[in-house]
N, C-alpha and C positions, 0 to 999 in steps of 0.2 A: 885830706887838705888840713892844714893848720885853723884855728878861728880867726884868726889874724888875716888870713888871704881870704875868707870868706867873707868877712866883715867887709875888706876893700873891692871884692869882688863883687857882693852885694849892694854895696854902695853906688856902684857905677852902673846897677840894673840888671847883674846875673841872678837869676831866678833859682838858677841851681843851688847857687851858694846858697841863696838866702833859705831855700829848703833844707839845707843841710843843718844851719843854724838855728832853723825852727825846730828841728828834729833833735837836735842837742840842748834845747832847753824846754821846749813845751812841756814835758811832765812836770819840770820844777816850777814853772810859771804858773800853769795848772793848779797845783797842789797850793801855791801860793795865795792864789786868788779864792780858791775854795776855801781856805782856811778865815781868808777874810770876810767872805761873805755868806758861807755855811748854804747856799744856795748853789746846786748844781748847775740850774739851766741859766741863772743870772751868770755864772762864772765863764759856760760855755761862750757865753755872746762877749763878755768881757776878755776873753784871751784873745777871741779874733780880733777886737778892737784893738789891743795891745800889740798886737803881729802886725795890724795894719800902720799903726803909727809907727813900729820900729821901721819898718820898709819904705816909711817915707822919711823920719829922722836919720835913717843910715847914713846919708851924703854931708849930715851935720854932725855925725857923731865922732868925737876926739879920741882917736884912738892911743891918748895916753891915759885914759880912764879905761877902766876893765870892765869890758862889755857886759859881764854878767850882773855885776852893781848897777851899772847905767840899766839894762833892762831889767833887774827886780824892782829897782825905785820906780821907774815908771809903770811897772805892774802895779806897784802898790799905788802909787798916785792916781791911776785911772779907775781902779777899785774903790776908791777910800771916794774919790768925787762922784762916781756912780752911786754910792751909798749915801751920800748926802744929799744927791738929787731925788733919792726914793722918798716920796713924800707919805707912803704907806707902808714903815719899813715894819710896822706891827703886823700886816699881810703876811709878808715874805716869810717874818720867824714862824707866824701861825701855819701856813702850808708845809715850812719845815717840820714843825710838830705833829702836824695831821699825815705827814708820809704814813702810808700804809707798811712799810717796814722801816721800822728806826736806824735799821742798820745800813740802809741804802748805800750812804755814804763811804762806806767800807768795800764795798764792790759797785761802782760806778759802770755802767755799760761799755763805757770806752776801754774798759782794762786798767783804769788808774786804780790800785788797791792804799788805800791808806791805814795808815798802822793805828795802833793803840792809842799814841800820843795825837793824831789827828781826830779819831773820834771824840775824844775829851775835848780837844779843842772847838770843837765845831758844835759841841753842847753848850757853851760857855753865852751868855747875853753877850749881845752884838758889840758893844763897846768896850766891855771886856776881854771880849776874845781879839777885838782889833788890836787892844794896847799889847795884850800878850803875845802876840803873831809879831807885831812889830818891835817889843822891846827881845824877847825871850830867842825868837827864831831870826831876827835881822840884823840885831845889836842897834836898834835905834835908841837914843839916849831919851828921857822922860821929857826933856825940853823939845827934842826934833818932834816927838807924838804929839806933844800938847800943840804945837803949831801948827802939823798936820791935820790933826785933827778939830783943832779950833778948841780945845780946852785946856785948863790950866794945868799946869805941872804937877801938882800935888795930886789932881784928880787923875792922872797917867798914873800916877805911884800907886795911888789907892785902888785903881783899878787893876793893876799888874799883882796888889798883895792879894786880891779877891779873887784874882784868876787862880792864883798859886794855890789859896785856900780850898776852892772849890773842887781843883782838878786833885787833890790830896785828900778831901772828902770823898770823891768818887773811886779813887783806887782803892 
């Protein structure tokens, strides 16, 4: 079935149609959230929350918009909102640094394989990583990023520049 048909059916409560949408988008949503959080456990929780919100919001989804754009925007907002709530962000980063296998993110238990770019992105500091993912991978403008993250537009630009420089060094 087409995605448009699945969206319409899922909006009316068809669980099989929603499962097809889920299956079609789970890998990309998971990868997107993992790039933003750099924490597989947090990503698991957030992806579940994202798809719960999708299920609840589908009846209100305007099909004039592109579903994937709406979905990834929702995923970005959920992930960034959760990261803001994290009062102990330094512990999250410390856990990631202390993992037994520093390449763990390259081969997660659920079979999602991250490429070389993702391995570099996950090594970036938190805000730098978020700006890089939103600008380079999602085409958000620096003004949109500034509004979303609560930072100045110039900060977004400098963090993006920092990300590019760090990643070039690591290559």
